[in-house]
N, C-alpha and C positions, 0 to 999 in steps of 0.2 A: 476296431472291427476285425474279426479273425478271417484269415484267408480260407476260401473254399478248398477243401481237400478233394482229391480225385481218387476213387477206389477203382482199380482195374479188375475186371472179372472176365475170365476166359471160359467160354462155353463151347464144348465140342459136340457136334451133331454127327452121330454114327448110325449105321443100320444098312440093311440090304438096299440094293438098287431100286429106284422108283417107289420108295415108301413115302416120300413127301418131305425129305430133309430140307431141301432148298426152299420149298414152299413154306415150311414152318419158320425158317430163318426170315424169309420175306415178311411173314405174318408178324413176327416179333418186332421187326423194324417198321411196321406200319405201312409196308408197301402192298400194292394190290396183288391179288391172286392172278396168276397167268395159267391158262389152260396148257400151253406148251412150256415145258421145263426149259428155263434159260439159266444155266449156271452162272455164278458170279465170275468176273474176270480173274479175281485173286482167290487164293486158298481161304482167306478170311476177310470179313468186312467188319467195320467198327461203327459204333453208334455211341454218342454221349447222351446220357439221360440224367436229368435233374429230378431227384425224388426225395421228398422230406428234407429239403435243404442240403442234401448231399449230392455230389456229382459222381456219376458212375460212368466209366469207360468200358463198354461191353464189346468184347471181341468174339465174333461168331465164327467158329471154324467149321466149315461145311465139308465133310468128308465126301469126296467124289470117288465113286467106285471104279475109277479107271486104273487103280493100282490094287495090288493084292491086299495090302494092309497099310494103315497109316504109319508114317515114320515117326521117330522119336520127337521131332520138333512139333508134330501135331499134338502130342500129349503133354509136352513140357509146360509146367505151371498151370495146368487145367484146374479150374475150380468146380466146373459143372460138366457132367457127362450126360448127354441126352440121346438115348437110343430110340429112333423113330421106327415104328412098325406100321404096316398097312393092315387095317382091320378086314380087308377082303383077300388076304393072302396068308394061308395057314403057316407057311414056312417062316415068315418074318418074326413071329413071336417066339418060335422055337430057336431061331438063330440069334435072337436078342441076348440070350445067355452068353453065347460066344463073343458077341460084340462087347458086352459089358466086361468080360474077362480081360480085355485089353487094358482097361482102366486099372484093374487090379495089378497087372504086370508093369505098366509104364507110368502110372501117376503116383509119385511118392506123396505121402501125407494124406490128409483128409480131403475129400471132394464129395459133392452131391451127385447122386445117381437117380436118373429118371428114365422111365420108358413112356413114350407118348404114342398112343394109338391114333394114327392119322386116318383121314377119310371117313370120319364118323357119320358123315352125311349120306354115305352109300347104304343101300339096302342089303347088299350081298355080304353081310358080316360072316366070318367063320368062327368067331368067339364072342360070347356075351361079355358085357362089362365085368360081371362078377368073375368069370373064368380068367379074364386078363388080370384082374387084381390079384387073384389067388396065385396065378403063375408068376407074376412079377414080384410078389412078396417073397417068394422063394429065392429070387435073384437079389434080394436086399436092395430093392429099388422102389421108388414111389411111382404110381401109375396115374396118368391123365389121358383123357381123350380130347381130340380137337378135330374140327373140320377147317382145314386151311382155306377152303372155298367159301364157306358160309359163316365162319367165325367161331 
């Protein structure tokens, strides 16, 4: 019988302050939504997932906006870059282009780029889904929407 291999995947969550980055990481990990933002104690958290007979070690790097820009270790060996925007804040989608440009500068090699529109459960949207898709396509990224609160 062959030994189960582990594939490590590093996911970096970036974006403006209060867009829902930490809540999205919590959602990915199956943790409950918290109305009050409680950052993780460490810069990253890990989770092991068994999927299709394969073991994945997922490292979630949650960028905390208490510093101007993430340092080189934040980007090192990143496989996935997820820019989180808030669907009720016009600036966050415009700023996502700048956030994604860090990946172009600091991540050598191939990586996946996503923009995730958070807070889709709110009524006060500033962009339609179609507008977000069109804008994000110009950033060479894939777009998804999610409500961290309702699923």
